[in-house]
PDB file of N, CA, C and O in Angstrom, chain B, residues numbered from 101:
ATOM      1  N   MET B 101     -20.611  54.735 -37.090  1.00  0.00           N
ATOM      2  CA  MET B 101     -21.273  55.252 -36.782  1.00  0.00           C
ATOM      3  C   MET B 101     -22.167  54.444 -35.416  1.00  0.00           C
ATOM      4  O   MET B 101     -22.697  53.387 -35.757  1.00  0.00           O
ATOM      5  N   MET B 102     -22.334  54.782 -34.190  1.00  0.00           N
ATOM      6  CA  MET B 102     -22.306  53.642 -32.945  1.00  0.00           C
ATOM      7  C   MET B 102     -23.326  53.032 -33.569  1.00  0.00           C
ATOM      8  O   MET B 102     -23.014  51.884 -33.885  1.00  0.00           O
ATOM      9  N   LEU B 103     -24.448  53.342 -33.883  1.00  0.00           N
ATOM     10  CA  LEU B 103     -25.423  52.494 -34.407  1.00  0.00           C
ATOM     11  C   LEU B 103     -25.270  50.771 -35.460  1.00  0.00           C
ATOM     12  O   LEU B 103     -25.914  49.724 -35.536  1.00  0.00           O
ATOM     13  N   ASP B 104     -24.011  51.363 -36.102  1.00  0.00           N
ATOM     14  CA  ASP B 104     -23.416  49.731 -36.701  1.00  0.00           C
ATOM     15  C   ASP B 104     -23.157  48.888 -35.760  1.00  0.00           C
ATOM     16  O   ASP B 104     -23.637  47.769 -35.941  1.00  0.00           O
ATOM     17  N   LEU B 105     -22.300  49.115 -34.404  1.00  0.00           N
ATOM     18  CA  LEU B 105     -22.078  48.386 -33.289  1.00  0.00           C
ATOM     19  C   LEU B 105     -23.106  47.471 -32.937  1.00  0.00           C
ATOM     20  O   LEU B 105     -22.692  46.372 -32.568  1.00  0.00           O
ATOM     21  N   VAL B 106     -24.721  47.686 -32.958  1.00  0.00           N
ATOM     22  CA  VAL B 106     -26.001  47.338 -32.990  1.00  0.00           C
ATOM     23  C   VAL B 106     -26.146  46.108 -34.006  1.00  0.00           C
ATOM     24  O   VAL B 106     -26.567  46.311 -35.144  1.00  0.00           O
ATOM     25  N   LYS B 107     -25.843  45.026 -33.636  1.00  0.00           N
ATOM     26  CA  LYS B 107     -25.833  43.714 -34.557  1.00  0.00           C
ATOM     27  C   LYS B 107     -27.182  43.282 -34.872  1.00  0.00           C
ATOM     28  O   LYS B 107     -27.391  43.163 -36.079  1.00  0.00           O
ATOM     29  N   TYR B 108     -28.117  43.025 -34.125  1.00  0.00           N
ATOM     30  CA  TYR B 108     -29.677  42.350 -34.640  1.00  0.00           C
ATOM     31  C   TYR B 108     -30.333  42.762 -32.625  1.00  0.00           C
ATOM     32  O   TYR B 108     -29.877  42.751 -31.482  1.00  0.00           O
ATOM     33  N   PRO B 109     -31.496  43.035 -33.285  1.00  0.00           N
ATOM     34  CA  PRO B 109     -32.603  42.460 -31.822  1.00  0.00           C
ATOM     35  C   PRO B 109     -32.660  41.181 -31.692  1.00  0.00           C
ATOM     36  O   PRO B 109     -32.645  40.660 -32.807  1.00  0.00           O
ATOM     37  N   VAL B 110     -32.735  40.221 -30.623  1.00  0.00           N
ATOM     38  CA  VAL B 110     -33.121  38.924 -30.540  1.00  0.00           C
ATOM     39  C   VAL B 110     -34.498  38.679 -30.535  1.00  0.00           C
ATOM     40  O   VAL B 110     -35.056  39.328 -29.650  1.00  0.00           O
ATOM     41  N   ILE B 111     -35.230  38.001 -31.180  1.00  0.00           N
ATOM     42  CA  ILE B 111     -36.466  37.967 -30.996  1.00  0.00           C
ATOM     43  C   ILE B 111     -36.996  36.466 -31.477  1.00  0.00           C
ATOM     44  O   ILE B 111     -38.114  36.148 -31.882  1.00  0.00           O
ATOM     45  N   ARG B 112     -35.462  35.419 -31.238  1.00  0.00           N
ATOM     46  CA  ARG B 112     -35.943  34.222 -31.663  1.00  0.00           C
ATOM     47  C   ARG B 112     -35.883  33.128 -30.499  1.00  0.00           C
ATOM     48  O   ARG B 112     -35.649  31.926 -30.624  1.00  0.00           O
ATOM     49  N   THR B 113     -36.155  33.853 -29.333  1.00  0.00           N
ATOM     50  CA  THR B 113     -35.651  33.255 -27.911  1.00  0.00           C
ATOM     51  C   THR B 113     -36.887  33.122 -27.088  1.00  0.00           C
ATOM     52  O   THR B 113     -37.306  34.249 -26.825  1.00  0.00           O
ATOM     53  N   GLU B 114     -37.576  32.255 -26.619  1.00  0.00           N
ATOM     54  CA  GLU B 114     -38.949  32.162 -25.698  1.00  0.00           C
ATOM     55  C   GLU B 114     -38.709  33.269 -24.773  1.00  0.00           C
ATOM     56  O   GLU B 114     -39.642  33.995 -24.430  1.00  0.00           O
ATOM     57  N   LYS B 115     -37.352  33.468 -24.288  1.00  0.00           N
ATOM     58  CA  LYS B 115     -37.518  34.440 -23.157  1.00  0.00           C
ATOM     59  C   LYS B 115     -37.537  36.018 -23.575  1.00  0.00           C
ATOM     60  O   LYS B 115     -37.798  36.951 -22.815  1.00  0.00           O
ATOM     61  N   ALA B 116     -37.326  36.070 -24.438  1.00  0.00           N
ATOM     62  CA  ALA B 116     -36.891  37.313 -25.087  1.00  0.00           C
ATOM     63  C   ALA B 116     -38.064  38.302 -25.574  1.00  0.00           C
ATOM     64  O   ALA B 116     -38.207  39.521 -25.670  1.00  0.00           O
ATOM     65  N   THR B 117     -39.241  36.534 -25.972  1.00  0.00           N
ATOM     66  CA  THR B 117     -40.690  36.837 -26.515  1.00  0.00           C
ATOM     67  C   THR B 117     -41.307  37.690 -25.168  1.00  0.00           C
ATOM     68  O   THR B 117     -41.837  38.801 -25.182  1.00  0.00           O
ATOM     69  N   ARG B 118     -41.023  36.665 -23.831  1.00  0.00           N
ATOM     70  CA  ARG B 118     -41.628  37.195 -22.545  1.00  0.00           C
ATOM     71  C   ARG B 118     -41.140  38.658 -22.046  1.00  0.00           C
ATOM     72  O   ARG B 118     -41.874  39.487 -21.507  1.00  0.00           O
ATOM     73  N   LEU B 119     -39.698  38.826 -22.341  1.00  0.00           N
ATOM     74  CA  LEU B 119     -39.172  39.969 -21.710  1.00  0.00           C
ATOM     75  C   LEU B 119     -40.211  41.125 -22.411  1.00  0.00           C
ATOM     76  O   LEU B 119     -40.548  42.014 -21.629  1.00  0.00           O
ATOM     77  N   ILE B 120     -40.841  41.231 -24.005  1.00  0.00           N
ATOM     78  CA  ILE B 120     -41.279  42.278 -24.370  1.00  0.00           C
ATOM     79  C   ILE B 120     -42.344  42.442 -23.893  1.00  0.00           C
ATOM     80  O   ILE B 120     -42.858  43.467 -24.340  1.00  0.00           O
ATOM     81  N   GLU B 121     -43.336  41.605 -22.740  1.00  0.00           N
ATOM     82  CA  GLU B 121     -44.052  42.344 -22.030  1.00  0.00           C
ATOM     83  C   GLU B 121     -44.027  42.513 -20.879  1.00  0.00           C
ATOM     84  O   GLU B 121     -44.898  42.265 -20.044  1.00  0.00           O
ATOM     85  N   ASN B 122     -42.484  43.183 -20.694  1.00  0.00           N
ATOM     86  CA  ASN B 122     -42.289  43.904 -19.239  1.00  0.00           C
ATOM     87  C   ASN B 122     -41.287  44.905 -19.562  1.00  0.00           C
ATOM     88  O   ASN B 122     -40.257  45.241 -18.978  1.00  0.00           O
ATOM     89  N   LYS B 123     -42.070  45.465 -21.085  1.00  0.00           N
ATOM     90  CA  LYS B 123     -41.193  46.598 -21.786  1.00  0.00           C
ATOM     91  C   LYS B 123     -39.324  46.130 -21.642  1.00  0.00           C
ATOM     92  O   LYS B 123     -38.350  46.867 -21.493  1.00  0.00           O
ATOM     93  N   GLN B 124     -39.392  45.017 -21.734  1.00  0.00           N
ATOM     94  CA  GLN B 124     -37.735  44.753 -21.878  1.00  0.00           C
ATOM     95  C   GLN B 124     -37.587  44.002 -23.576  1.00  0.00           C
ATOM     96  O   GLN B 124     -38.155  43.073 -24.151  1.00  0.00           O
ATOM     97  N   PHE B 125     -36.506  44.986 -23.941  1.00  0.00           N
ATOM     98  CA  PHE B 125     -35.693  44.586 -25.232  1.00  0.00           C
ATOM     99  C   PHE B 125     -34.566  43.681 -25.286  1.00  0.00           C
ATOM    100  O   PHE B 125     -33.588  44.315 -24.888  1.00  0.00           O
ATOM    101  N   SER B 126     -34.237  42.485 -25.595  1.00  0.00           N
ATOM    102  CA  SER B 126     -32.456  42.500 -26.140  1.00  0.00           C
ATOM    103  C   SER B 126     -32.107  42.161 -27.233  1.00  0.00           C
ATOM    104  O   SER B 126     -32.773  41.387 -27.921  1.00  0.00           O
ATOM    105  N   PHE B 127     -30.822  42.757 -27.657  1.00  0.00           N
ATOM    106  CA  PHE B 127     -30.084  42.741 -28.507  1.00  0.00           C
ATOM    107  C   PHE B 127     -29.079  42.006 -28.088  1.00  0.00           C
ATOM    108  O   PHE B 127     -28.936  41.524 -26.965  1.00  0.00           O
ATOM    109  N   ASP B 128     -28.093  41.888 -29.381  1.00  0.00           N
ATOM    110  CA  ASP B 128     -26.867  41.589 -29.643  1.00  0.00           C
ATOM    111  C   ASP B 128     -26.087  42.750 -30.207  1.00  0.00           C
ATOM    112  O   ASP B 128     -26.425  43.486 -31.134  1.00  0.00           O
ATOM    113  N   VAL B 129     -24.831  42.789 -29.386  1.00  0.00           N
ATOM    114  CA  VAL B 129     -24.151  44.097 -29.427  1.00  0.00           C
ATOM    115  C   VAL B 129     -22.594  43.522 -29.729  1.00  0.00           C
ATOM    116  O   VAL B 129     -22.180  42.368 -29.622  1.00  0.00           O
ATOM    117  N   ASP B 130     -21.805  44.880 -30.192  1.00  0.00           N
ATOM    118  CA  ASP B 130     -20.496  44.351 -30.190  1.00  0.00           C
ATOM    119  C   ASP B 130     -19.611  44.057 -28.736  1.00  0.00           C
ATOM    120  O   ASP B 130     -20.065  44.535 -27.696  1.00  0.00           O
ATOM    121  N   VAL B 131     -18.726  43.500 -28.708  1.00  0.00           N
ATOM    122  CA  VAL B 131     -18.525  43.411 -27.550  1.00  0.00           C
ATOM    123  C   VAL B 131     -17.584  44.713 -26.923  1.00  0.00           C
ATOM    124  O   VAL B 131     -17.083  44.740 -25.799  1.00  0.00           O
ATOM    125  N   ARG B 132     -17.491  45.759 -27.955  1.00  0.00           N
ATOM    126  CA  ARG B 132     -16.690  46.805 -26.865  1.00  0.00           C
ATOM    127  C   ARG B 132     -17.450  47.767 -26.640  1.00  0.00           C
ATOM    128  O   ARG B 132     -16.901  48.777 -26.198  1.00  0.00           O
ATOM    129  N   LEU B 133     -18.254  47.788 -26.756  1.00  0.00           N
ATOM    130  CA  LEU B 133     -19.759  48.726 -26.287  1.00  0.00           C
ATOM    131  C   LEU B 133     -19.904  48.792 -24.628  1.00  0.00           C
ATOM    132  O   LEU B 133     -19.498  47.801 -24.021  1.00  0.00           O
ATOM    133  N   THR B 134     -20.222  49.425 -24.186  1.00  0.00           N
ATOM    134  CA  THR B 134     -19.913  49.711 -22.425  1.00  0.00           C
ATOM    135  C   THR B 134     -21.508  50.282 -22.301  1.00  0.00           C
ATOM    136  O   THR B 134     -21.842  51.230 -23.012  1.00  0.00           O
ATOM    137  N   LYS B 135     -22.512  49.637 -21.332  1.00  0.00           N
ATOM    138  CA  LYS B 135     -23.278  49.918 -20.612  1.00  0.00           C
ATOM    139  C   LYS B 135     -23.715  51.482 -20.933  1.00  0.00           C
ATOM    140  O   LYS B 135     -24.819  51.717 -21.425  1.00  0.00           O
ATOM    141  N   THR B 136     -22.962  52.324 -20.682  1.00  0.00           N
ATOM    142  CA  THR B 136     -23.400  53.760 -20.669  1.00  0.00           C
ATOM    143  C   THR B 136     -23.571  53.945 -22.172  1.00  0.00           C
ATOM    144  O   THR B 136     -24.664  54.448 -22.433  1.00  0.00           O
ATOM    145  N   GLN B 137     -22.680  53.640 -23.427  1.00  0.00           N
ATOM    146  CA  GLN B 137     -22.529  53.777 -24.391  1.00  0.00           C
ATOM    147  C   GLN B 137     -23.813  53.007 -24.990  1.00  0.00           C
ATOM    148  O   GLN B 137     -24.252  53.649 -25.944  1.00  0.00           O
ATOM    149  N   ILE B 138     -24.326  52.197 -24.813  1.00  0.00           N
ATOM    150  CA  ILE B 138     -25.400  51.078 -25.138  1.00  0.00           C
ATOM    151  C   ILE B 138     -26.981  52.054 -24.443  1.00  0.00           C
ATOM    152  O   ILE B 138     -28.133  51.820 -24.807  1.00  0.00           O
ATOM    153  N   ARG B 139     -26.605  53.033 -23.493  1.00  0.00           N
ATOM    154  CA  ARG B 139     -27.732  53.876 -22.924  1.00  0.00           C
ATOM    155  C   ARG B 139     -27.948  54.841 -23.438  1.00  0.00           C
ATOM    156  O   ARG B 139     -29.083  55.235 -23.174  1.00  0.00           O
ATOM    157  N   LYS B 140     -27.256  55.650 -24.264  1.00  0.00           N
ATOM    158  CA  LYS B 140     -27.004  56.810 -24.815  1.00  0.00           C
ATOM    159  C   LYS B 140     -27.568  56.441 -26.051  1.00  0.00           C
ATOM    160  O   LYS B 140     -28.722  56.813 -26.262  1.00  0.00           O
ATOM    161  N   LEU B 141     -26.832  55.613 -27.129  1.00  0.00           N
ATOM    162  CA  LEU B 141     -27.352  55.182 -28.062  1.00  0.00           C
ATOM    163  C   LEU B 141     -29.058  54.650 -28.055  1.00  0.00           C
ATOM    164  O   LEU B 141     -29.933  55.516 -28.077  1.00  0.00           O
ATOM    165  N   VAL B 142     -29.234  53.956 -28.039  1.00  0.00           N
ATOM    166  CA  VAL B 142     -31.361  53.741 -27.544  1.00  0.00           C
ATOM    167  C   VAL B 142     -31.708  54.916 -26.973  1.00  0.00           C
ATOM    168  O   VAL B 142     -32.688  55.315 -27.602  1.00  0.00           O
ATOM    169  N   GLU B 143     -31.443  55.648 -26.158  1.00  0.00           N
ATOM    170  CA  GLU B 143     -32.315  56.785 -25.715  1.00  0.00           C
ATOM    171  C   GLU B 143     -32.257  57.641 -27.260  1.00  0.00           C
ATOM    172  O   GLU B 143     -33.100  58.215 -27.950  1.00  0.00           O
ATOM    173  N   GLU B 144     -31.066  57.429 -27.350  1.00  0.00           N
ATOM    174  CA  GLU B 144     -31.161  59.076 -28.539  1.00  0.00           C
ATOM    175  C   GLU B 144     -31.983  58.305 -29.632  1.00  0.00           C
ATOM    176  O   GLU B 144     -33.043  58.766 -30.054  1.00  0.00           O
ATOM    177  N   PHE B 145     -31.460  57.116 -30.077  1.00  0.00           N
ATOM    178  CA  PHE B 145     -31.923  56.465 -31.376  1.00  0.00           C
ATOM    179  C   PHE B 145     -33.634  55.919 -31.302  1.00  0.00           C
ATOM    180  O   PHE B 145     -34.228  56.293 -32.313  1.00  0.00           O
ATOM    181  N   PHE B 146     -34.216  55.403 -30.671  1.00  0.00           N
ATOM    182  CA  PHE B 146     -35.431  55.840 -29.853  1.00  0.00           C
ATOM    183  C   PHE B 146     -36.347  56.136 -29.940  1.00  0.00           C
ATOM    184  O   PHE B 146     -37.408  55.693 -30.381  1.00  0.00           O
ATOM    185  N   ASN B 147     -35.889  57.231 -29.357  1.00  0.00           N
ATOM    186  CA  ASN B 147     -36.256  58.501 -28.154  1.00  0.00           C
ATOM    187  C   ASN B 147     -37.220  57.941 -26.975  1.00  0.00           C
ATOM    188  O   ASN B 147     -38.357  58.293 -26.658  1.00  0.00           O
ATOM    189  N   VAL B 148     -36.478  57.078 -26.509  1.00  0.00           N
ATOM    190  CA  VAL B 148     -36.604  56.536 -25.087  1.00  0.00           C
ATOM    191  C   VAL B 148     -35.970  56.765 -23.943  1.00  0.00           C
ATOM    192  O   VAL B 148     -34.859  57.279 -23.815  1.00  0.00           O
ATOM    193  N   LYS B 149     -36.824  56.305 -22.952  1.00  0.00           N
ATOM    194  CA  LYS B 149     -36.189  56.757 -21.462  1.00  0.00           C
ATOM    195  C   LYS B 149     -36.131  55.618 -20.998  1.00  0.00           C
ATOM    196  O   LYS B 149     -37.062  54.957 -20.537  1.00  0.00           O
ATOM    197  N   VAL B 150     -34.373  55.161 -21.158  1.00  0.00           N
ATOM    198  CA  VAL B 150     -33.740  53.436 -20.573  1.00  0.00           C
ATOM    199  C   VAL B 150     -33.766  53.346 -18.535  1.00  0.00           C
ATOM    200  O   VAL B 150     -33.399  54.164 -17.692  1.00  0.00           O
ATOM    201  N   LEU B 151     -34.192  52.377 -18.453  1.00  0.00           N
ATOM    202  CA  LEU B 151     -34.420  51.988 -16.769  1.00  0.00           C
ATOM    203  C   LEU B 151     -32.859  51.506 -16.076  1.00  0.00           C
ATOM    204  O   LEU B 151     -32.127  51.803 -15.132  1.00  0.00           O
ATOM    205  N   ALA B 152     -32.919  50.536 -17.272  1.00  0.00           N
ATOM    206  CA  ALA B 152     -31.644  49.577 -16.811  1.00  0.00           C
ATOM    207  C   ALA B 152     -31.581  48.854 -18.118  1.00  0.00           C
ATOM    208  O   ALA B 152     -32.425  48.708 -19.002  1.00  0.00           O
ATOM    209  N   VAL B 153     -30.292  48.425 -17.991  1.00  0.00           N
ATOM    210  CA  VAL B 153     -29.289  47.870 -18.811  1.00  0.00           C
ATOM    211  C   VAL B 153     -27.805  46.801 -18.411  1.00  0.00           C
ATOM    212  O   VAL B 153     -26.630  46.994 -18.098  1.00  0.00           O
ATOM    213  N   ASN B 154     -28.758  45.562 -18.660  1.00  0.00           N
ATOM    214  CA  ASN B 154     -28.095  44.418 -18.100  1.00  0.00           C
ATOM    215  C   ASN B 154     -27.724  43.831 -19.567  1.00  0.00           C
ATOM    216  O   ASN B 154     -28.540  43.815 -20.488  1.00  0.00           O
ATOM    217  N   THR B 155     -26.481  43.383 -19.666  1.00  0.00           N
ATOM    218  CA  THR B 155     -25.433  42.643 -20.836  1.00  0.00           C
ATOM    219  C   THR B 155     -24.928  41.482 -19.876  1.00  0.00           C
ATOM    220  O   THR B 155     -25.008  41.420 -18.649  1.00  0.00           O
ATOM    221  N   HIS B 156     -24.296  40.432 -20.928  1.00  0.00           N
ATOM    222  CA  HIS B 156     -24.190  39.394 -20.548  1.00  0.00           C
ATOM    223  C   HIS B 156     -23.111  38.770 -21.920  1.00  0.00           C
ATOM    224  O   HIS B 156     -23.221  39.337 -23.007  1.00  0.00           O
ATOM    225  N   ARG B 157     -22.433  37.984 -21.821  1.00  0.00           N
ATOM    226  CA  ARG B 157     -21.589  37.114 -22.876  1.00  0.00           C
ATOM    227  C   ARG B 157     -21.868  35.830 -22.711  1.00  0.00           C
ATOM    228  O   ARG B 157     -21.337  35.086 -21.888  1.00  0.00           O
ATOM    229  N   PRO B 158     -23.148  35.403 -23.902  1.00  0.00           N
ATOM    230  CA  PRO B 158     -22.969  34.021 -23.889  1.00  0.00           C
ATOM    231  C   PRO B 158     -22.082  32.905 -24.329  1.00  0.00           C
ATOM    232  O   PRO B 158     -21.202  33.060 -25.176  1.00  0.00           O
ATOM    233  N   PRO B 159     -22.248  32.177 -23.942  1.00  0.00           N
ATOM    234  CA  PRO B 159     -21.142  30.961 -24.135  1.00  0.00           C
ATOM    235  C   PRO B 159     -20.528  31.051 -25.692  1.00  0.00           C
ATOM    236  O   PRO B 159     -21.105  32.004 -26.216  1.00  0.00           O
ATOM    237  N   ARG B 160     -19.880  30.634 -26.351  1.00  0.00           N
ATOM    238  CA  ARG B 160     -19.481  30.409 -27.699  1.00  0.00           C
ATOM    239  C   ARG B 160     -19.485  28.917 -28.313  1.00  0.00           C
ATOM    240  O   ARG B 160     -18.996  27.824 -28.026  1.00  0.00           O
ATOM    241  N   LYS B 161     -20.267  29.445 -29.268  1.00  0.00           N
ATOM    242  CA  LYS B 161     -20.502  28.070 -29.614  1.00  0.00           C
ATOM    243  C   LYS B 161     -19.501  27.371 -30.873  1.00  0.00           C
ATOM    244  O   LYS B 161     -19.747  27.835 -31.986  1.00  0.00           O
ATOM    245  N   ASN B 162     -18.665  26.563 -30.834  1.00  0.00           N
ATOM    246  CA  ASN B 162     -18.192  26.399 -31.861  1.00  0.00           C
ATOM    247  C   ASN B 162     -18.304  25.103 -32.684  1.00  0.00           C
ATOM    248  O   ASN B 162     -18.633  23.967 -32.343  1.00  0.00           O
ATOM    249  N   LYS B 163     -17.947  25.594 -33.821  1.00  0.00           N
ATOM    250  CA  LYS B 163     -18.628  24.553 -35.370  1.00  0.00           C
ATOM    251  C   LYS B 163     -17.618  24.326 -35.706  1.00  0.00           C
ATOM    252  O   LYS B 163     -16.544  24.905 -35.547  1.00  0.00           O
ATOM    253  N   ARG B 164     -18.099  22.841 -36.549  1.00  0.00           N
ATOM    254  CA  ARG B 164     -16.352  22.416 -37.672  1.00  0.00           C
ATOM    255  C   ARG B 164     -15.966  23.709 -38.617  1.00  0.00           C
ATOM    256  O   ARG B 164     -14.864  24.169 -38.916  1.00  0.00           O
ATOM    257  N   VAL B 165     -17.225  24.095 -38.951  1.00  0.00           N
ATOM    258  CA  VAL B 165     -16.757  25.167 -40.339  1.00  0.00           C
ATOM    259  C   VAL B 165     -16.300  26.232 -39.521  1.00  0.00           C
ATOM    260  O   VAL B 165     -15.157  26.681 -39.434  1.00  0.00           O
ATOM    261  N   SER B 166     -17.195  26.531 -39.011  1.00  0.00           N
ATOM    262  CA  SER B 166     -17.041  27.858 -37.767  1.00  0.00           C
ATOM    263  C   SER B 166     -17.161  28.674 -36.314  1.00  0.00           C
ATOM    264  O   SER B 166     -18.102  28.231 -35.655  1.00  0.00           O
ATOM    265  N   SER B 167     -16.681  29.394 -35.875  1.00  0.00           N
ATOM    266  CA  SER B 167     -17.045  29.649 -34.601  1.00  0.00           C
ATOM    267  C   SER B 167     -17.791  30.648 -34.864  1.00  0.00           C
ATOM    268  O   SER B 167     -17.735  31.187 -35.969  1.00  0.00           O
ATOM    269  N   ARG B 168     -18.383  30.951 -34.172  1.00  0.00           N
ATOM    270  CA  ARG B 168     -19.596  32.030 -33.556  1.00  0.00           C
ATOM    271  C   ARG B 168     -18.639  33.194 -32.853  1.00  0.00           C
ATOM    272  O   ARG B 168     -17.864  33.212 -31.897  1.00  0.00           O
ATOM    273  N   LEU B 169     -19.099  34.139 -33.819  1.00  0.00           N
ATOM    274  CA  LEU B 169     -18.517  35.604 -33.611  1.00  0.00           C
ATOM    275  C   LEU B 169     -19.005  36.535 -32.003  1.00  0.00           C
ATOM    276  O   LEU B 169     -20.144  36.754 -31.590  1.00  0.00           O
ATOM    277  N   ASN B 170     -17.968  36.839 -31.518  1.00  0.00           N
ATOM    278  CA  ASN B 170     -17.877  37.119 -30.664  1.00  0.00           C
ATOM    279  C   ASN B 170     -19.028  38.303 -30.225  1.00  0.00           C
ATOM    280  O   ASN B 170     -18.862  39.271 -30.967  1.00  0.00           O
ATOM    281  N   SER B 171     -20.259  38.563 -29.156  1.00  0.00           N
ATOM    282  CA  SER B 171     -20.804  39.422 -29.086  1.00  0.00           C
ATOM    283  C   SER B 171     -21.450  39.632 -27.902  1.00  0.00           C
ATOM    284  O   SER B 171     -21.408  38.591 -27.246  1.00  0.00           O
ATOM    285  N   LYS B 172     -22.188  40.744 -27.173  1.00  0.00           N
ATOM    286  CA  LYS B 172     -22.661  40.938 -26.264  1.00  0.00           C
ATOM    287  C   LYS B 172     -24.274  40.909 -26.156  1.00  0.00           C
ATOM    288  O   LYS B 172     -24.957  41.614 -26.899  1.00  0.00           O
ATOM    289  N   ARG B 173     -24.797  40.118 -25.262  1.00  0.00           N
ATOM    290  CA  ARG B 173     -26.488  40.130 -25.187  1.00  0.00           C
ATOM    291  C   ARG B 173     -26.573  41.040 -24.138  1.00  0.00           C
ATOM    292  O   ARG B 173     -25.953  41.045 -23.075  1.00  0.00           O
ATOM    293  N   VAL B 174     -27.425  41.820 -24.567  1.00  0.00           N
ATOM    294  CA  VAL B 174     -27.815  43.131 -23.515  1.00  0.00           C
ATOM    295  C   VAL B 174     -29.848  43.019 -23.589  1.00  0.00           C
ATOM    296  O   VAL B 174     -30.637  42.717 -24.484  1.00  0.00           O
ATOM    297  N   ILE B 175     -29.956  43.325 -22.547  1.00  0.00           N
ATOM    298  CA  ILE B 175     -31.539  43.848 -22.249  1.00  0.00           C
ATOM    299  C   ILE B 175     -31.739  44.593 -21.579  1.00  0.00           C
ATOM    300  O   ILE B 175     -31.178  44.898 -20.526  1.00  0.00           O
ATOM    301  N   ILE B 176     -32.992  45.209 -22.344  1.00  0.00           N
ATOM    302  CA  ILE B 176     -32.384  47.262 -22.058  1.00  0.00           C
ATOM    303  C   ILE B 176     -34.001  47.500 -21.619  1.00  0.00           C
ATOM    304  O   ILE B 176     -34.725  47.175 -22.561  1.00  0.00           O
ATOM    305  N   THR B 177     -34.532  47.832 -20.803  1.00  0.00           N
ATOM    306  CA  THR B 177     -34.973  48.185 -20.002  1.00  0.00           C
ATOM    307  C   THR B 177     -35.921  49.900 -19.971  1.00  0.00           C
ATOM    308  O   THR B 177     -35.654  51.053 -19.632  1.00  0.00           O
ATOM    309  N   ILE B 178     -36.921  49.273 -20.458  1.00  0.00           N
ATOM    310  CA  ILE B 178     -37.382  51.015 -21.016  1.00  0.00           C
ATOM    311  C   ILE B 178     -38.554  51.562 -20.216  1.00  0.00           C
ATOM    312  O   ILE B 178     -39.206  50.784 -19.519  1.00  0.00           O
ATOM    313  N   GLY B 179     -38.876  52.917 -20.276  1.00  0.00           N
ATOM    314  CA  GLY B 179     -40.057  53.273 -19.373  1.00  0.00           C
ATOM    315  C   GLY B 179     -40.855  54.348 -19.910  1.00  0.00           C
ATOM    316  O   GLY B 179     -40.425  55.214 -20.672  1.00  0.00           O
ATOM    317  N   GLY B 180     -41.936  54.263 -19.517  1.00  0.00           N
ATOM    318  CA  GLY B 180     -42.722  55.121 -20.480  1.00  0.00           C
ATOM    319  C   GLY B 180     -43.684  54.769 -22.250  1.00  0.00           C
ATOM    320  O   GLY B 180     -44.374  53.761 -22.405  1.00  0.00           O
ATOM    321  N   ASP B 181     -43.609  55.169 -22.662  1.00  0.00           N
ATOM    322  CA  ASP B 181     -44.288  54.629 -23.806  1.00  0.00           C
ATOM    323  C   ASP B 181     -43.507  53.627 -24.485  1.00  0.00           C
ATOM    324  O   ASP B 181     -42.334  53.792 -24.820  1.00  0.00           O
ATOM    325  N   VAL B 182     -44.321  52.371 -24.721  1.00  0.00           N
ATOM    326  CA  VAL B 182     -43.157  52.036 -26.142  1.00  0.00           C
ATOM    327  C   VAL B 182     -43.455  51.854 -27.552  1.00  0.00           C
ATOM    328  O   VAL B 182     -44.304  51.220 -28.178  1.00  0.00           O
ATOM    329  N   THR B 183     -42.277  52.775 -27.909  1.00  0.00           N
ATOM    330  CA  THR B 183     -42.625  52.960 -29.769  1.00  0.00           C
ATOM    331  C   THR B 183     -41.709  51.986 -30.213  1.00  0.00           C
ATOM    332  O   THR B 183     -41.792  51.859 -31.435  1.00  0.00           O
ATOM    333  N   LEU B 184     -40.854  51.238 -29.692  1.00  0.00           N
ATOM    334  CA  LEU B 184     -40.059  50.161 -30.276  1.00  0.00           C
ATOM    335  C   LEU B 184     -40.241  49.300 -31.621  1.00  0.00           C
ATOM    336  O   LEU B 184     -39.539  49.013 -32.591  1.00  0.00           O
ATOM    337  N   LEU B 185     -41.570  49.034 -31.166  1.00  0.00           N
ATOM    338  CA  LEU B 185     -42.838  48.148 -32.129  1.00  0.00           C
ATOM    339  C   LEU B 185     -43.038  48.421 -33.672  1.00  0.00           C
ATOM    340  O   LEU B 185     -42.989  47.805 -34.737  1.00  0.00           O
ATOM    341  N   LYS B 186     -43.355  50.017 -33.073  1.00  0.00           N
ATOM    342  CA  LYS B 186     -44.147  50.515 -34.308  1.00  0.00           C
ATOM    343  C   LYS B 186     -43.266  51.087 -35.790  1.00  0.00           C
ATOM    344  O   LYS B 186     -43.897  51.482 -36.770  1.00  0.00           O
TER     345      LYS B 186
END
């Protein structure tokens, strides 16, 4: 299932909490997903209209014991009524 490739929503950063006011939500997803796949996934699962999908890959943080898994950060701008938080 494609929803398994979405790892988790990002709400632990200050920028992510500010983006919620502008109807923008950020997620960490698998690096194999493309923008069109992410758009289709969010529109079907949350029943919202996606206006824009912005992606970037944050730098890896190496630690002594383990390294951070590869992920892609996605900022999704939605239009209409926001029902993601309910």
